[in-house]
C-alpha positions as CSV (number, residue, x, y, z in Angstrom):
1,M,-0.2,-0.3,0.0
2,L,1.5,3.7,-0.8
3,F,-0.5,5.1,2.7
4,A,-1.1,3.6,6.0
5,R,-4.6,2.2,5.7
6,R,-6.2,2.8,8.9
7,P,-4.8,4.6,11.8
8,A,-7.8,3.5,14.0
9,L,-6.3,-0.1,13.9
10,A,-3.9,0.8,16.4
11,V,-6.2,2.4,18.7
12,L,-8.8,-0.6,18.5
13,T,-5.8,-3.1,19.0
14,A,-4.5,-1.5,21.7
15,L,-7.9,-1.4,23.4
16,L,-8.5,-4.9,22.5
17,I,-4.9,-6.1,24.3
18,A,-5.9,-3.8,27.6
19,T,-8.9,-6.4,28.1
20,P,-8.6,-8.9,30.1
21,L,-8.7,-12.3,28.3
22,S,-10.8,-13.8,31.1
23,A,-13.5,-11.3,30.4
24,L,-13.0,-11.4,26.6
25,A,-13.7,-15.0,26.7
26,Q,-16.9,-14.6,28.6
27,S,-18.3,-13.2,25.3
28,A,-16.5,-15.3,22.7
29,T,-20.0,-15.7,20.9
30,D,-19.9,-11.8,20.6
31,T,-19.5,-10.5,17.5
32,Y,-17.6,-7.0,18.0
33,Y,-15.4,-9.4,19.8
34,Q,-14.4,-11.7,17.2
35,F,-14.1,-8.4,15.2
36,L,-11.6,-7.5,17.0
37,L,-9.9,-10.5,17.9
38,A,-9.7,-10.6,14.0
39,R,-7.8,-7.6,13.9
40,R,-5.4,-8.4,16.6
41,L,-4.6,-12.0,15.3
42,E,-3.6,-10.8,11.9
43,A,-1.4,-8.0,13.6
44,E,0.4,-10.8,15.5
45,G,0.8,-12.4,11.9
46,D,-1.9,-15.7,12.2
47,V,-4.2,-14.7,9.4
48,K,-5.6,-18.5,9.6
49,G,-7.1,-17.3,13.0
50,A,-8.3,-14.0,11.8
51,R,-9.8,-15.4,9.0
52,A,-11.4,-18.2,11.8
53,A,-12.3,-15.4,14.1
54,L,-14.1,-13.6,11.0
55,D,-16.1,-16.7,10.1
56,R,-17.4,-16.7,13.5
57,A,-18.2,-13.2,13.5
58,A,-20.1,-13.8,10.5
59,A,-22.0,-16.2,11.7
60,A,-22.9,-14.8,14.8
61,D,-24.3,-11.6,12.8
62,P,-25.4,-13.3,9.2
63,K,-26.9,-9.6,8.5
64,S,-23.6,-7.7,9.2
65,A,-22.5,-6.3,6.0
66,E,-19.2,-4.9,8.4
67,V,-18.0,-8.6,8.7
68,R,-18.0,-9.2,5.7
69,A,-16.5,-6.2,4.4
70,E,-13.5,-7.1,6.7
71,I,-13.0,-10.3,5.3
72,A,-13.0,-9.2,1.8
73,A,-10.4,-6.4,3.1
74,L,-8.4,-9.3,4.7
75,H,-8.2,-11.0,1.6
76,L,-7.2,-7.9,-0.6
77,R,-4.3,-7.1,2.1
78,R,-2.8,-10.7,1.3
79,S,-3.6,-10.5,-2.0
80,E,-6.2,-12.8,-3.0
81,R,-8.4,-11.1,-5.4
82,A,-11.0,-13.7,-6.1
83,E,-12.0,-14.1,-2.4
84,A,-12.1,-10.4,-1.8
85,E,-13.9,-9.9,-4.9
86,Q,-16.4,-12.2,-3.4
87,A,-17.0,-11.0,0.1
88,A,-17.1,-7.9,-0.9
89,K,-19.9,-8.4,-3.5
90,A,-21.6,-10.6,-0.4
91,A,-21.0,-7.4,2.2
92,L,-22.7,-4.8,-0.7
93,A,-25.6,-7.5,-1.3
94,L,-26.6,-6.5,2.6
95,D,-25.5,-2.3,2.3
96,E,-24.5,-1.3,-0.9
97,K,-23.3,1.8,0.4
98,N,-20.8,0.0,2.9
99,V,-17.7,2.3,2.6
100,E,-15.1,-0.9,3.2
101,A,-16.8,-3.1,0.4
102,N,-16.8,-0.4,-2.0
103,R,-13.4,0.5,-1.4
104,V,-12.0,-2.9,-1.9
105,L,-13.9,-3.8,-5.2
106,G,-13.0,-0.2,-6.2
107,L,-9.2,-0.5,-5.4
108,L,-9.8,-4.3,-7.5
109,Y,-11.0,-2.8,-10.5
110,A,-8.5,-0.3,-10.3
111,A,-5.4,-3.1,-10.2
112,A,-7.6,-5.0,-13.0
113,A,-7.5,-2.1,-15.6
114,D,-4.2,-2.2,-15.4
115,G,-3.7,-6.0,-17.0
116,E,-6.8,-6.0,-19.0
117,R,-5.7,-6.9,-22.6
118,S,-9.0,-5.7,-24.4
119,S,-10.0,-1.6,-24.8
120,V,-13.2,-2.7,-24.0
121,Q,-12.4,-4.7,-20.5
122,T,-10.3,-1.7,-19.7
123,A,-12.9,0.6,-20.2
124,A,-15.4,-1.5,-18.0
125,S,-12.8,-2.0,-15.3
126,L,-12.2,1.8,-14.9
127,R,-15.7,2.7,-14.8
128,D,-16.3,0.1,-12.1
129,A,-13.7,1.0,-10.0
130,I,-14.9,5.1,-10.4
131,V,-18.3,3.8,-9.1
132,H,-17.0,1.9,-6.0
133,L,-14.5,4.4,-5.4
134,E,-17.0,7.2,-5.1
135,R,-19.1,5.3,-3.1
136,A,-16.6,4.7,-0.7
137,A,-15.1,8.4,-0.8
138,E,-18.9,9.5,-0.2
139,G,-19.0,7.3,2.8
140,T,-16.3,8.8,4.4
141,T,-16.6,10.2,7.6
142,V,-13.2,9.9,9.4
143,I,-10.1,10.5,8.2
144,A,-10.1,9.5,4.5
145,D,-7.8,6.6,3.1
146,P,-5.2,8.5,1.1
147,N,-5.2,5.6,-1.1
148,L,-8.6,5.6,-1.7
149,Y,-8.3,9.2,-2.8
150,F,-4.9,8.9,-4.3
151,T,-5.9,5.9,-7.0
152,L,-9.5,7.8,-7.4
153,G,-7.3,10.6,-8.7
154,R,-5.6,8.4,-11.2
155,L,-8.5,6.9,-12.2
156,Y,-9.7,10.5,-13.1
157,I,-7.1,11.1,-15.1
158,R,-7.1,7.9,-17.3
159,V,-10.6,8.9,-18.1
160,G,-10.2,12.1,-19.4
161,T,-11.6,14.0,-16.6
162,P,-8.4,15.8,-14.8
163,E,-10.3,18.2,-13.1
164,K,-11.9,15.8,-11.3
165,A,-8.6,14.6,-10.9
166,V,-7.3,17.8,-9.0
167,Q,-10.0,17.9,-6.5
168,T,-9.4,14.5,-5.5
169,L,-6.1,14.5,-5.3
170,A,-5.8,17.8,-3.4
171,R,-7.5,15.9,-0.4
172,V,-4.1,13.3,-0.7
173,L,-1.7,16.2,-0.3
174,T,-4.0,18.1,2.2
175,Q,-3.3,14.9,4.8
176,N,0.7,14.3,3.2
177,P,2.1,17.5,1.5
178,N,5.2,15.9,0.9
179,S,4.0,12.6,-0.9
180,V,6.0,12.3,-4.0
181,P,3.4,10.0,-5.8
182,G,0.8,12.5,-4.3
183,R,2.8,15.3,-5.9
184,L,3.0,13.7,-9.2
185,A,-0.4,12.9,-9.7
186,M,-1.3,16.1,-9.0
187,A,1.4,17.4,-11.9
188,Q,-0.2,15.2,-14.2
189,A,-3.7,16.0,-13.7
190,Y,-2.8,19.7,-14.5
191,A,-0.8,18.8,-17.0
192,A,-4.0,17.0,-18.4
193,A,-6.1,20.0,-17.8
194,K,-3.4,22.0,-19.4
195,D,-2.5,23.6,-17.1
196,L,1.9,23.5,-16.8
197,K,2.1,26.4,-14.7
198,S,0.2,24.7,-12.1
199,A,1.8,21.2,-12.6
200,I,5.2,22.9,-13.0
201,G,4.5,24.8,-9.3
202,T,3.1,21.4,-7.6
203,L,6.8,19.8,-8.2
204,Q,9.2,23.1,-7.8
205,E,7.4,23.5,-4.1
206,I,9.3,19.9,-3.3
207,V,12.0,19.4,-5.7
208,E,14.8,20.9,-3.6
209,D,14.0,18.4,-0.7
210,E,12.4,15.6,-3.5
211,P,15.0,15.9,-6.3
212,R,13.8,12.5,-7.4
213,V,10.4,14.5,-8.7
214,A,13.3,16.9,-11.0
215,S,13.0,14.8,-14.3
216,A,9.0,15.1,-14.3
217,L,9.7,18.7,-13.6
218,A,12.2,18.8,-16.6
219,Q,9.4,17.3,-18.9
220,Y,6.4,20.1,-18.0
221,Q,9.0,22.6,-18.1
222,E,10.2,21.6,-21.5
223,Q,6.5,21.4,-22.6
224,A,5.9,24.9,-21.5
225,G,9.0,25.8,-23.3
226,L,11.1,27.2,-20.2
227,L,13.8,25.6,-21.6
228,M,16.9,26.9,-19.5
229,D,14.9,25.8,-16.3
230,A,14.2,22.2,-17.9
231,A,18.0,21.9,-18.8
232,A,18.6,22.7,-14.9
233,S,15.9,20.1,-13.3
234,Y,17.5,17.2,-15.9
235,T,20.7,18.5,-14.1
236,L,19.2,18.1,-10.8
237,A,17.9,14.8,-11.6
238,L,21.3,13.3,-13.1
239,A,22.5,14.3,-9.7
240,V,20.2,11.7,-8.5
241,R,19.9,9.3,-11.5
242,P,24.2,10.0,-12.8
243,G,23.8,7.1,-15.4
244,D,20.2,7.4,-16.7
245,R,20.9,7.7,-20.6
246,E,17.6,9.5,-21.1
247,L,18.0,12.3,-19.2
248,K,21.5,12.6,-20.6
249,V,19.9,12.9,-24.1
250,R,17.1,15.1,-22.8
251,R,19.3,17.5,-21.3
252,I,21.2,18.0,-24.6
253,A,18.1,18.0,-26.8
254,V,16.7,21.2,-24.5
255,L,20.1,23.3,-24.7
256,L,19.5,22.4,-28.5
257,E,16.3,23.9,-28.7
258,A,17.7,27.1,-26.5
259,K,20.7,27.3,-29.0
260,E,22.9,27.0,-26.1
261,Y,24.9,25.1,-28.6
262,A,28.1,24.7,-26.6
263,R,26.9,23.7,-23.6
264,A,25.1,20.9,-25.5
265,A,28.0,20.0,-27.0
266,G,30.5,19.8,-24.1
267,F,27.6,17.4,-22.4
268,A,27.5,15.1,-25.5
269,G,30.9,15.0,-25.4
270,D,30.9,13.8,-22.1
271,A,28.6,11.5,-22.4
272,R,29.9,9.9,-25.7
273,K,32.8,9.1,-22.7
274,Q,30.6,7.2,-20.4
275,H,28.6,5.7,-23.2
276,P,30.9,5.1,-25.8
277,T,28.6,2.3,-27.7
278,E,25.9,4.9,-27.5
279,P,25.8,6.6,-31.0
280,V,22.8,9.1,-30.1
281,F,25.6,11.4,-27.9
282,A,27.6,11.6,-31.3
283,R,24.7,12.1,-33.3
284,L,24.0,15.1,-30.8
285,Q,27.7,16.4,-30.2
286,G,28.2,16.5,-34.3
287,R,24.8,18.5,-34.8
288,A,25.7,20.7,-31.1
289,L,29.3,21.3,-32.5
290,F,28.0,22.2,-36.2
291,D,25.0,24.8,-34.9
292,A,27.9,26.4,-32.8
293,G,29.9,27.1,-35.7
294,D,32.4,24.3,-35.8
295,R,31.3,22.9,-39.0
296,S,34.1,20.9,-39.7
297,G,34.2,19.9,-36.5
298,G,30.7,18.6,-36.1
299,I,30.8,16.9,-39.7
300,A,34.2,14.8,-38.5
301,V,32.0,13.4,-35.2
302,L,29.5,12.2,-37.5
303,E,31.7,10.9,-39.9
304,N,33.9,8.9,-37.4
305,A,30.4,8.1,-36.0
306,V,29.5,6.8,-38.9
307,K,32.6,4.4,-39.4
308,T,32.1,3.3,-35.6
309,F,28.2,2.3,-36.2
310,P,28.2,1.4,-39.9
311,R,24.7,-0.1,-39.7
312,D,23.1,2.9,-37.1
313,T,20.7,4.3,-40.0
314,S,20.2,7.4,-37.4
315,T,24.0,8.3,-37.2
316,M,23.7,8.4,-41.2
317,F,20.9,10.4,-41.3
318,A,22.3,12.7,-39.0
319,L,25.1,13.2,-41.2
320,A,23.3,13.7,-44.4
321,D,21.3,16.1,-42.4
322,V,24.8,18.3,-41.7
323,Y,25.8,17.4,-45.3
324,A,22.5,19.5,-46.4
325,D,23.2,22.5,-44.5
326,A,26.8,22.6,-45.3
327,G,25.6,23.2,-48.9
328,R,27.1,19.4,-49.5
329,S,24.0,18.3,-51.1
330,Q,25.6,15.7,-53.0
331,D,27.4,14.1,-50.0
332,A,23.8,14.2,-48.2
333,E,22.1,12.3,-50.9
334,R,24.5,9.9,-51.1
335,M,24.0,9.2,-47.4
336,L,20.0,9.0,-47.7
337,R,20.7,6.8,-50.2
338,Q,22.7,4.5,-48.1
339,V,19.6,4.7,-45.4
340,I,16.9,4.1,-47.8
341,A,19.2,1.0,-48.9
342,A,19.4,-0.3,-45.4
343,E,16.0,0.3,-44.7
344,P,13.7,1.0,-47.5
345,G,10.8,1.7,-45.9
346,N,12.3,4.2,-44.3
347,H,9.5,7.6,-44.6
348,N,11.8,10.1,-42.9
349,A,14.7,9.4,-45.4
350,L,12.5,9.0,-48.7
351,N,11.2,12.8,-48.1
352,Y,14.4,14.0,-47.5
353,L,15.5,12.7,-50.4
354,G,13.0,13.6,-52.6
355,Y,12.9,17.3,-50.9
356,L,16.2,17.7,-51.7
357,L,15.6,16.6,-55.4
358,A,13.0,19.1,-55.7
359,V,15.2,21.7,-54.2
360,R,17.8,20.9,-57.0
361,G,15.4,20.7,-59.2
362,E,16.4,17.8,-60.3
363,Q,15.4,13.8,-61.1
364,L,11.6,15.6,-60.0
365,D,9.9,11.9,-61.3
366,E,11.9,10.4,-58.7
367,A,11.3,13.1,-56.2
368,I,7.5,12.5,-56.4
369,R,7.9,8.7,-56.1
370,L,10.2,9.4,-53.5
371,V,7.4,11.5,-51.3
372,R,4.6,9.5,-52.3
373,R,6.5,6.2,-50.8
374,A,7.0,8.8,-47.8
375,L,3.3,9.6,-47.8
376,E,2.3,5.8,-47.5
377,A,3.5,5.6,-43.8
378,E,2.5,9.1,-42.8
379,P,-0.5,10.6,-45.6
380,D,-1.3,13.4,-43.4
381,N,2.3,14.6,-42.3
382,G,2.3,18.1,-43.4
383,A,6.2,18.3,-44.0
384,Y,5.8,15.2,-46.2
385,L,2.8,17.0,-48.5
386,D,5.0,20.4,-48.7
387,S,7.7,18.0,-50.6
388,L,5.0,16.4,-52.6
389,G,3.7,20.2,-53.6
390,W,7.2,21.9,-53.9
391,A,8.3,19.1,-56.8
392,H,5.5,19.5,-58.5
393,F,6.1,22.9,-58.5
394,R,9.3,22.8,-59.7
395,R,8.5,20.6,-62.1
396,G,5.7,22.9,-63.9
397,D,2.3,20.7,-62.3
398,L,0.5,23.9,-60.8
399,D,-2.3,22.6,-60.1
400,E,-1.1,19.2,-58.4
401,A,1.3,22.0,-56.5
402,E,-1.3,24.0,-54.9
403,K,-3.6,21.3,-53.8
404,Y,-0.7,19.7,-51.8
405,L,1.1,22.9,-50.9
406,T,-2.3,24.2,-49.4
407,A,-2.7,21.0,-47.5
408,A,0.4,21.4,-46.0
409,A,-0.2,24.8,-45.2
410,E,-3.2,23.9,-43.5
411,K,-1.9,21.4,-41.3
412,L,1.1,23.0,-40.4
413,P,-0.1,27.1,-40.6
414,R,3.5,28.4,-38.7
415,N,5.8,26.6,-41.0
416,S,7.7,29.7,-41.9
417,E,9.1,27.4,-45.1
418,I,5.8,26.1,-46.5
419,Q,4.2,29.3,-46.1
420,D,6.9,30.8,-48.0
421,H,6.6,27.7,-50.6
422,L,2.6,28.7,-50.8
423,G,3.2,32.1,-51.7
424,D,5.8,31.2,-54.2
425,L,3.0,28.9,-56.3
426,H,0.6,31.8,-55.7
427,A,3.0,34.5,-57.3
428,R,3.4,31.9,-60.2
429,R,-0.5,32.0,-60.9
430,G,-0.6,35.9,-60.7
431,R,-2.2,35.9,-57.4
432,L,0.4,38.7,-55.7
433,A,-2.2,39.7,-52.9
434,E,-2.7,35.9,-52.2
435,A,1.2,35.6,-52.5
436,I,1.9,38.6,-50.0
437,E,-0.2,37.1,-47.5
438,A,1.4,33.7,-47.7
439,W,4.6,35.4,-47.5
440,T,3.8,37.5,-44.8
441,R,2.7,34.4,-42.8
442,A,6.2,33.2,-43.4
443,L,7.6,35.8,-41.7
444,N,5.4,35.5,-38.6
445,G,6.0,32.2,-38.7
446,D,8.5,30.0,-37.0
447,G,11.2,31.3,-39.0
448,S,12.7,28.4,-40.0
449,D,14.6,27.4,-43.1
450,I,13.9,30.7,-44.7
451,Q,15.8,34.0,-45.6
452,R,13.9,36.6,-44.4
453,E,15.8,39.3,-46.6
454,E,14.5,36.9,-50.0
455,I,11.1,37.5,-48.6
456,E,10.9,40.8,-47.4
457,K,12.1,41.5,-51.2
458,K,9.4,39.1,-53.1
459,I,6.9,40.9,-50.9
460,N,8.1,44.0,-51.7
461,S,8.0,43.3,-55.8
462,A,4.9,42.0,-55.4
463,R,3.4,45.3,-54.1
464,V,5.1,47.0,-56.8
465,K,3.3,45.2,-59.5
466,L,0.0,45.6,-57.5
467,Q,-0.1,49.1,-57.9
468,N,1.5,49.4,-61.3
469,A,-1.4,47.2,-62.1
470,R,-4.0,49.7,-60.9
């Protein structure tokens, strides 16, 4: 159990121990006595005796839902799920609002949901678990069982009601503010409700004392675009788990995104020494060095990595990418063809090669075939649609180009390169006003892979033409 279940148990046991055995013997058939005796025996490790006492209590009071619920709880604590379910259902047949029986069934169904293979069965288990745990929560009149609310909160997250999860998990944190599982679940609930600020704040409150939450905190910071904060949190997480490969990858990745190329290259270099058989760190170091301005150094790292890991297509792809960025288009083509030869279905490489050929205006029929193969894997990929549209544009098939470029722009409206392509298409077709709108969207977009000065020149030229046409 994640939390202590019943603080009242110690009190009841103490009362029982304080009662003279002679007095207890005089009421051996009393239901309450057997009930208390069962708890005492279980606490002493005599589970068989505890069960026998509960059976005597049930026989003495056949209409007692509490006794049958206690039997169910005993079986649950022993991980005897079938027996626990049977006893809990017997208790609910006598009293459908019985708190303990509903708690037992709710926890059982919640556990079952984690092991179901069928989505239909999982949904049914989740629904039943929530129903019973809600009944248990409604009937609680003493200090609530935090495990009940923790489980119910997690279930609310799974079924897509994070607002309920936040309210429920607040009761867990009220009783145990420093609960690491409770804080993590609450942060997850906030994130599911699209409240990243609260998710981050929930974990920041305890991260200094509980650095185990640092990796989750870093992920929420990353999602919120707080890249440097995320890098710091990943560093804190690595102090707890210094050998964690994934944490190292994530820290380098956020530094790359934050354009902290020198730091990213340094961490990647350190990781290469610590994990010499992991090509991912060579890929990251090569990219970081290249973007930091050391183009020859970045290319050299990746070329050596390709020799060291000759079957690693991800490293080949990374080398092709820096070749292309360095203007070495033929080398990039050669490397991409090696990737495709090794993995004919690699849709990223198929698209990249197709687009590379389209940009050069060469082998356009092949470019179209390559990108179409990529789209078979991901028909709604906006980048792939743009590649196909651009290949058709370069070949002069303006109707086909418009179909695909328009679809790409709709799927990725903030992608500056795609909006630039759409603007060029409109301009080619004489729709200068629409071209200016698309180019303006390119300037206001993510700024990726465009030359702002060139686009501004195209906009000014189109405006002059429009004015002269009036």
